[in-house]
C-alpha positions as CSV (number, residue, x, y, z in Angstrom):
1,M,18.1,-17.6,-22.8
2,N,19.9,-14.4,-23.3
3,A,23.7,-14.8,-22.8
4,I,25.1,-12.9,-19.8
5,D,28.9,-12.1,-20.2
6,P,30.5,-11.8,-16.8
7,R,33.4,-10.0,-18.4
8,Q,31.0,-6.9,-19.0
9,P,30.0,-5.9,-15.5
10,M,28.8,-2.4,-16.2
11,A,26.9,-0.7,-19.1
12,M,26.6,3.1,-19.3
13,G,24.0,5.1,-20.7
14,R,22.5,8.8,-20.8
15,L,19.0,10.0,-20.8
16,G,17.9,13.5,-21.8
17,R,16.0,15.7,-19.6
18,D,12.8,14.4,-21.2
19,G,13.6,10.9,-20.4
20,R,14.7,9.8,-23.9
21,L,17.6,7.4,-24.4
22,L,20.3,9.5,-26.0
23,D,23.2,7.0,-25.8
24,A,23.9,3.7,-24.3
25,E,26.6,1.1,-24.4
26,S,25.6,-2.1,-26.3
27,R,24.4,-4.2,-23.4
28,L,22.0,-1.6,-22.1
29,A,21.0,-0.6,-25.7
30,D,20.2,-4.2,-26.4
31,L,18.1,-4.6,-23.3
32,N,16.1,-1.5,-24.2
33,A,15.6,-2.8,-27.6
34,R,14.3,-6.2,-26.5
35,A,11.8,-4.2,-24.3
36,G,10.5,-2.4,-27.4
37,G,12.6,0.8,-27.2
38,K,15.1,2.5,-29.4
39,A,17.6,5.3,-29.2
40,G,15.9,8.7,-29.3
41,A,12.7,7.4,-27.7
42,P,11.7,7.1,-24.0
43,L,13.6,4.4,-22.2
44,A,11.5,1.2,-22.5
45,V,12.7,-0.5,-19.2
46,P,10.2,0.8,-16.7
47,Q,12.3,0.1,-13.5
48,I,15.3,1.8,-14.9
49,A,13.2,4.8,-16.2
50,S,11.6,5.1,-12.7
51,I,14.8,5.3,-11.0
52,A,16.2,8.0,-13.5
53,R,13.1,10.1,-12.9
54,L,13.5,9.8,-9.1
55,A,17.2,10.9,-9.2
56,Q,16.2,13.9,-11.6
57,R,13.3,14.9,-9.3
58,L,15.6,14.8,-6.2
59,G,18.6,16.2,-7.8
60,I,20.9,13.4,-6.3
61,A,22.3,10.2,-7.3
62,V,20.0,7.2,-6.6
63,S,21.1,3.6,-6.5
64,R,18.6,0.8,-6.5
65,G,18.6,-3.1,-7.1
66,I,15.9,-4.1,-9.6
67,V,14.5,-7.1,-11.4
68,A,13.9,-6.6,-15.1
69,A,12.5,-8.7,-17.8
70,D,14.7,-9.7,-20.5
71,G,12.8,-11.8,-23.1
72,E,11.5,-14.9,-21.4
73,D,14.0,-14.5,-18.6
74,D,14.6,-12.2,-15.7
75,I,17.8,-10.5,-14.6
76,D,19.0,-8.8,-11.4
77,L,20.5,-5.4,-12.1
78,W,21.9,-2.6,-10.0
79,V,21.1,0.8,-11.3
80,R,22.8,4.0,-10.4
81,A,21.2,7.1,-11.8
82,E,23.0,10.5,-11.5
83,P,21.5,13.7,-12.7
84,D,23.3,16.6,-14.3
85,A,22.5,19.7,-16.3
86,D,21.9,17.7,-19.6
87,G,19.8,14.7,-18.1
88,V,20.8,11.6,-16.2
89,L,23.8,9.5,-16.5
90,L,23.1,5.7,-15.9
91,E,25.3,2.9,-14.7
92,V,23.8,-0.4,-14.9
93,S,25.6,-3.4,-13.3
94,G,24.9,-6.8,-12.0
95,W,23.4,-8.5,-15.0
96,R,22.9,-11.8,-13.1
97,P,20.2,-14.1,-14.6
98,R,17.5,-14.9,-12.3
99,A,16.1,-18.6,-12.5
100,A,12.4,-18.9,-13.2
101,W,10.2,-19.0,-10.1
102,H,13.1,-18.3,-7.8
103,A,13.0,-15.4,-5.5
104,P,16.0,-15.2,-3.2
105,I,15.7,-13.1,0.0
106,E,18.8,-11.6,1.1
107,D,19.5,-11.3,4.8
108,A,19.7,-7.6,4.5
109,A,16.2,-7.4,3.0
110,R,14.8,-9.6,5.7
111,E,16.2,-7.5,8.4
112,S,14.7,-4.5,6.5
113,D,11.3,-6.0,6.7
114,F,11.5,-6.7,10.4
115,L,12.6,-3.2,11.1
116,R,9.4,-1.9,9.0
117,V,7.1,-4.1,11.3
118,E,8.3,-2.0,14.3
119,A,8.2,1.3,12.4
120,D,5.8,4.2,12.4
121,W,7.3,5.3,9.1
122,V,10.3,4.6,7.0
123,W,13.0,6.5,5.3
124,E,15.9,5.8,3.0
125,T,19.2,7.8,2.2
126,D,21.8,7.8,-0.5
127,A,25.6,7.2,0.1
128,A,26.1,10.9,1.1
129,M,23.3,10.5,3.7
130,R,20.9,12.7,1.9
131,I,17.1,11.7,2.2
132,S,15.8,9.8,-1.0
133,H,12.6,8.5,0.4
134,L,10.2,9.3,3.3
135,S,6.8,7.6,4.0
136,I,4.1,9.8,2.5
137,E,2.2,9.9,5.7
138,A,5.1,10.7,7.9
139,G,5.2,14.6,7.4
140,A,1.5,15.2,7.8
141,Q,1.3,13.2,11.0
142,H,4.4,14.6,12.7
143,G,4.6,18.3,11.6
144,F,7.3,18.5,8.8
145,D,7.3,18.9,5.0
146,A,8.2,15.4,3.7
147,G,8.5,16.6,0.1
148,A,10.8,19.4,1.1
149,M,13.0,17.0,3.0
150,L,13.9,14.8,-0.2
151,G,17.4,15.4,-1.3
152,Q,18.4,17.2,1.9
153,P,21.0,15.9,4.5
154,I,19.4,13.5,7.0
155,T,20.7,15.9,9.8
156,L,18.2,18.7,8.5
157,L,15.4,16.3,9.7
158,F,16.9,14.6,12.7
159,A,18.8,16.2,15.5
160,L,20.9,13.3,16.4
161,E,21.6,12.4,20.1
162,A,24.6,10.6,21.4
163,D,24.3,7.3,23.2
164,E,25.5,6.6,26.7
165,E,29.1,6.3,25.5
166,G,28.8,9.6,23.5
167,A,28.7,7.9,20.1
168,L,26.3,8.4,17.3
169,P,25.2,4.9,16.2
170,I,24.2,6.0,12.7
171,L,27.6,7.5,12.0
172,S,29.5,4.3,13.3
173,A,27.2,2.2,11.1
174,A,27.9,4.4,8.1
175,A,31.6,4.1,8.6
176,G,31.5,0.3,9.0
177,Q,28.7,-0.3,6.4
178,T,26.7,-2.1,9.0
179,R,23.2,-2.0,10.5
180,F,22.4,0.1,13.5
181,E,19.4,0.5,16.0
182,G,18.7,2.6,19.0
183,Q,19.8,5.9,17.4
184,V,17.7,8.5,19.2
185,A,16.9,11.8,17.5
186,E,14.6,14.8,17.7
187,L,12.5,15.8,14.8
188,R,13.7,19.4,14.3
189,G,11.2,22.0,14.8
190,T,8.6,19.7,16.3
191,G,9.9,18.8,19.8
192,K,9.1,15.0,19.0
193,R,11.6,12.3,19.6
194,V,12.2,9.1,17.5
195,R,14.2,5.9,17.6
196,L,16.0,5.2,14.3
197,S,17.0,1.9,13.0
198,A,18.4,0.9,9.6
199,T,20.2,-1.6,7.3
200,P,22.8,-0.6,4.9
201,R,22.3,-0.8,1.0
202,I,25.5,-2.0,-0.8
203,D,25.5,-1.8,-4.7
204,A,26.8,-4.3,-7.1
205,Q,30.3,-2.9,-6.9
206,G,30.4,-3.5,-3.1
207,R,30.1,0.2,-2.4
208,F,28.0,1.7,0.4
209,A,24.8,3.1,-1.2
210,G,22.9,4.5,1.7
211,F,20.5,3.2,4.3
212,T,16.9,1.8,4.4
213,G,15.7,2.8,7.9
214,A,12.8,2.8,10.2
215,A,11.6,5.5,12.8
216,A,9.6,4.6,15.9
217,M,8.0,7.6,17.6
218,I,8.9,7.8,21.3
219,D,6.0,8.5,23.6
220,P,7.0,11.2,26.1
221,A,5.3,9.2,28.8
222,E,7.3,6.1,27.9
223,T,10.9,5.3,29.0
224,G,13.1,2.2,29.2
225,E,11.3,-0.9,29.7
226,A,7.8,0.8,29.3
227,L,8.7,1.7,25.8
228,D,9.8,-1.9,24.9
229,A,6.7,-3.3,26.4
230,G,4.6,-0.9,24.4
231,F,5.7,-2.5,21.1
232,S,4.0,-5.8,21.8
233,G,0.8,-4.0,22.6
234,T,0.7,-2.2,19.4
235,F,2.2,-4.9,17.3
236,G,-1.0,-5.1,15.1
237,Q,-0.9,-1.4,14.2
238,R,2.8,-1.5,13.4
239,L,2.2,-4.4,11.2
240,D,-0.5,-2.7,9.5
241,R,1.7,0.2,8.6
242,A,4.6,-2.0,7.7
243,L,2.3,-3.7,5.1
244,R,0.4,-0.7,3.9
245,S,3.4,1.3,2.6
246,P,5.1,-1.4,0.5
247,L,1.7,-2.7,-0.9
248,S,0.9,0.8,-1.9
249,R,4.1,1.2,-3.9
250,I,3.7,-2.2,-5.4
251,I,0.2,-1.3,-6.7
252,A,1.3,2.1,-7.9
253,N,4.3,0.8,-9.7
254,A,2.3,-2.1,-11.3
255,D,-0.3,0.2,-12.4
256,S,2.3,2.4,-14.1
257,I,3.9,-0.5,-15.8
258,S,0.5,-1.8,-17.0
259,A,-0.4,1.6,-18.4
260,Q,2.9,1.7,-20.2
261,V,3.7,5.3,-19.0
262,D,7.4,4.8,-19.4
263,G,7.3,3.6,-22.9
264,P,6.1,0.6,-24.9
265,L,6.0,-3.0,-23.3
266,R,5.2,-6.4,-24.5
267,A,1.4,-7.1,-24.0
268,D,1.9,-10.1,-21.8
269,Y,4.2,-8.2,-19.5
270,A,1.6,-5.4,-19.3
271,E,-0.9,-8.0,-18.4
272,Y,1.3,-9.6,-15.7
273,A,1.7,-6.0,-14.2
274,N,-2.1,-5.8,-14.2
275,D,-2.4,-9.1,-12.3
276,I,0.3,-7.9,-9.8
277,A,-1.8,-4.8,-9.2
278,S,-5.0,-6.7,-8.7
279,A,-3.4,-9.1,-6.3
280,G,-1.8,-6.1,-4.4
281,R,-5.2,-4.6,-4.0
282,H,-6.7,-7.9,-2.7
283,L,-3.8,-8.0,-0.2
284,M,-4.5,-4.3,0.8
285,S,-8.1,-5.2,1.4
286,L,-7.0,-7.9,3.8
287,V,-4.8,-5.3,5.6
288,D,-7.8,-3.0,5.9
289,D,-9.7,-5.8,7.3
290,L,-7.0,-6.8,9.9
291,A,-6.7,-3.2,10.9
292,D,-10.5,-3.0,11.5
293,L,-10.6,-6.3,13.3
294,S,-7.9,-5.1,15.7
295,A,-9.9,-1.8,16.3
296,V,-13.4,-3.3,16.8
297,E,-12.1,-6.1,19.3
298,R,-10.4,-3.5,21.6
299,E,-12.1,-3.1,24.9
300,D,-11.9,0.6,24.6
301,F,-13.4,0.7,21.1
302,A,-16.1,3.3,20.7
303,I,-17.6,5.2,17.7
304,E,-18.1,9.0,17.5
305,P,-21.9,9.5,16.8
306,E,-22.9,12.4,14.6
307,P,-26.1,13.3,12.7
308,L,-26.3,11.6,9.4
309,D,-28.6,11.1,6.3
310,L,-28.7,7.4,5.6
311,A,-30.2,8.0,2.2
312,D,-27.2,10.2,1.4
313,L,-24.7,7.7,2.6
314,A,-26.5,4.9,0.6
315,R,-26.1,6.9,-2.7
316,R,-22.5,7.6,-1.8
317,A,-21.8,3.9,-1.3
318,A,-23.5,3.1,-4.6
319,G,-21.5,5.7,-6.4
320,L,-18.2,4.5,-5.1
321,L,-19.0,1.1,-6.5
322,A,-20.3,2.2,-9.9
323,V,-17.3,1.2,-11.8
324,R,-17.3,-2.3,-10.2
325,A,-21.0,-2.7,-11.1
326,S,-20.4,-1.7,-14.7
327,E,-17.6,-4.2,-15.1
328,A,-19.8,-6.9,-13.5
329,E,-22.7,-5.8,-15.9
330,V,-24.9,-5.3,-12.8
331,R,-27.2,-2.3,-12.1
332,I,-27.4,-0.7,-8.8
333,D,-30.9,0.9,-8.0
334,K,-30.0,3.4,-5.3
335,P,-32.3,5.8,-3.3
336,K,-33.7,8.8,-5.2
337,T,-32.0,12.2,-4.7
338,E,-34.9,13.7,-2.8
339,E,-35.1,10.7,-0.3
340,T,-33.9,11.3,3.3
341,L,-33.6,9.4,6.4
342,P,-32.0,11.1,9.4
343,V,-30.1,8.8,11.8
344,T,-27.2,8.8,14.2
345,G,-24.0,7.1,13.7
346,E,-20.4,7.5,12.5
347,F,-20.2,8.7,8.9
348,R,-16.9,6.7,8.0
349,R,-18.2,3.5,9.7
350,V,-21.7,3.6,8.1
351,L,-20.1,4.2,4.7
352,Q,-17.8,1.3,5.3
353,I,-20.7,-0.9,6.2
354,L,-22.7,-0.1,3.1
355,V,-19.8,-0.4,0.7
356,N,-19.3,-3.8,2.2
357,L,-23.0,-4.8,1.7
358,I,-23.5,-3.4,-1.7
359,G,-20.0,-4.8,-2.7
360,N,-21.1,-8.3,-1.6
361,A,-24.3,-8.0,-3.6
362,L,-22.5,-7.0,-6.8
363,R,-20.0,-10.1,-6.2
364,Y,-22.8,-12.6,-6.1
365,S,-25.1,-11.1,-8.7
366,P,-25.2,-12.6,-12.2
367,P,-24.4,-10.5,-15.3
368,G,-27.4,-8.5,-16.3
369,G,-28.7,-8.7,-12.7
370,M,-29.9,-5.8,-10.2
371,V,-28.9,-4.8,-6.7
372,W,-31.7,-2.8,-4.9
373,V,-30.9,-0.4,-2.3
374,R,-34.1,0.7,-0.4
375,L,-34.9,2.9,2.7
376,E,-37.4,2.0,5.4
377,R,-38.3,3.3,8.9
378,E,-39.3,0.8,11.5
379,G,-40.2,2.7,14.8
380,A,-37.0,4.3,16.3
381,L,-34.8,2.6,13.6
382,G,-33.9,3.7,10.1
383,C,-33.1,0.8,7.7
384,V,-31.1,0.4,4.7
385,I,-32.1,-2.8,2.6
386,V,-29.5,-4.3,0.2
387,A,-31.1,-6.9,-2.0
388,D,-29.7,-8.9,-4.8
389,Q,-30.6,-11.7,-7.3
390,G,-27.6,-14.0,-6.4
391,K,-27.7,-17.7,-5.5
392,G,-29.0,-17.1,-2.0
393,I,-27.8,-18.2,1.4
394,A,-29.2,-21.4,3.1
395,S,-30.6,-20.8,6.5
396,E,-27.9,-23.0,8.3
397,D,-25.3,-20.7,6.8
398,Q,-26.9,-17.4,7.8
399,V,-25.3,-17.4,11.3
400,R,-21.8,-18.6,9.9
401,I,-21.5,-15.5,7.5
402,F,-21.4,-13.1,10.4
403,E,-18.7,-15.1,12.3
404,K,-15.0,-14.3,12.4
405,F,-13.5,-15.7,9.2
406,G,-16.9,-17.2,8.3
407,R,-17.4,-18.1,4.7
408,V,-20.0,-20.5,3.2
409,D,-17.6,-21.8,0.6
410,P,-14.0,-21.1,1.4
411,T,-12.9,-22.2,-2.1
412,E,-15.0,-19.5,-3.7
413,P,-13.2,-16.3,-4.7
414,G,-13.9,-13.3,-2.4
415,G,-12.8,-11.6,0.8
416,S,-11.3,-12.6,4.0
417,G,-14.4,-13.7,5.8
418,L,-14.1,-10.7,8.1
419,G,-16.3,-8.1,6.3
420,L,-19.7,-9.1,7.8
421,Y,-18.2,-9.8,11.2
422,I,-16.6,-6.4,11.3
423,A,-19.8,-4.7,9.8
424,R,-22.1,-6.2,12.5
425,R,-19.7,-5.2,15.3
426,L,-19.7,-1.7,14.1
427,A,-23.5,-1.5,13.5
428,R,-24.1,-2.7,17.0
429,A,-21.5,-0.2,18.5
430,M,-23.6,2.5,16.8
431,G,-26.9,1.2,18.5
432,G,-28.1,-0.7,15.4
433,D,-27.6,-4.2,13.8
434,I,-27.3,-6.1,10.5
435,T,-29.7,-9.0,9.7
436,V,-30.1,-11.1,6.6
437,D,-33.1,-12.8,5.0
438,S,-32.3,-15.3,2.3
439,A,-33.1,-18.7,0.8
440,P,-31.3,-20.8,-1.9
441,G,-32.1,-19.5,-5.4
442,Q,-33.8,-16.3,-4.0
443,G,-31.1,-13.9,-3.7
444,A,-30.2,-12.2,-0.4
445,R,-31.6,-9.4,1.5
446,F,-29.4,-7.7,4.1
447,V,-30.8,-5.0,6.4
448,L,-28.6,-2.4,8.3
449,T,-30.5,-0.6,11.2
450,L,-29.4,2.6,13.0
451,P,-31.1,4.8,15.5
452,V,-33.4,7.5,14.1
453,R,-32.5,11.0,14.7
454,E,-35.5,13.1,15.6
455,G,-35.7,16.7,14.9
């Protein structure tokens, strides 16, 4: 256990413009040394280095709470990074030991998670109400440059509207360091209106450090109770967005830590980060499945038919899975370059189906095995056949695998049990189908059919 001295609440440090640790008080210097770094080298604590880079890129002070590894223990820290002409000034406080396997959830963090569920996108500010984070997809969807907004006053993005009492909820909340909701604003230059909500961030010294907020777009056709009713109808879509953004950040940060881009790291910590990234990708695939499930089960779900080359799509799907096949030591025998099979369907959905079928074949193929992807035409239908050398599927299980959440062996590692259910719904929506032919010990043969395009 590393001793934590409560009489030393803050440690100062300075990074050069290139991210190298120029100077640090003993507590920060010792933490950096235990992480494998040294003075004059890049800062070796990835979480602190990431905050410093963000502050330098935005040109504003950034404050964040983090959990850092310290030997065999974890510690809760509050990091404030302030850029200047010479680099970045660091203030690291908190220094609270975190018990093993204990992850306390503060009320503010929980409130923030609920806000994100009802959000179309999320944003954050610093204590001076300058924007420090915007959802990557927000600008592209709503007509503003998200990158250009970073570091700018929040009022440059939002034209705030007073409530019925003539007050601005966001300003009242900033003054009182409290949460707010129902702040209506217009996205400047777009004519679009949003409803803002946020929870305050308080640093380790009890100072207001900004807001973590959510933005829900206001449909021009919706007002009053109609707007509130709309939330429940689109809850699945909002939940998808609320999960996708934090998961993407978790995966990206874990990959960065695993690759040790911020400096040296103990081998076991790098492996932990790799495990976190893998788990994040598994959760992201579940989010994708749930989003697709919500889509295909809507009464108004429809595909957008277009002319396709089924052979080309089969080759693309095989190419997307080439790395996974190599790691599994399985070869994919895909259609030859000159092969073509014109059909009608929706490009994105057909590719999704084929990636699912070929991915399943890889999952159940033994090392050294082969997955065959073949083309045939049966009358008015074009067929892609995906065959593997796996353990096969018993006849009584061949109906179950196409059911919602249907899995032959729930204890077996794999997907959510939604992939084949969604794939068949998509195929049938395009005028085709998916069938299976298999027997125990003889592998499996899945066939996707789609209407042939004549001429």
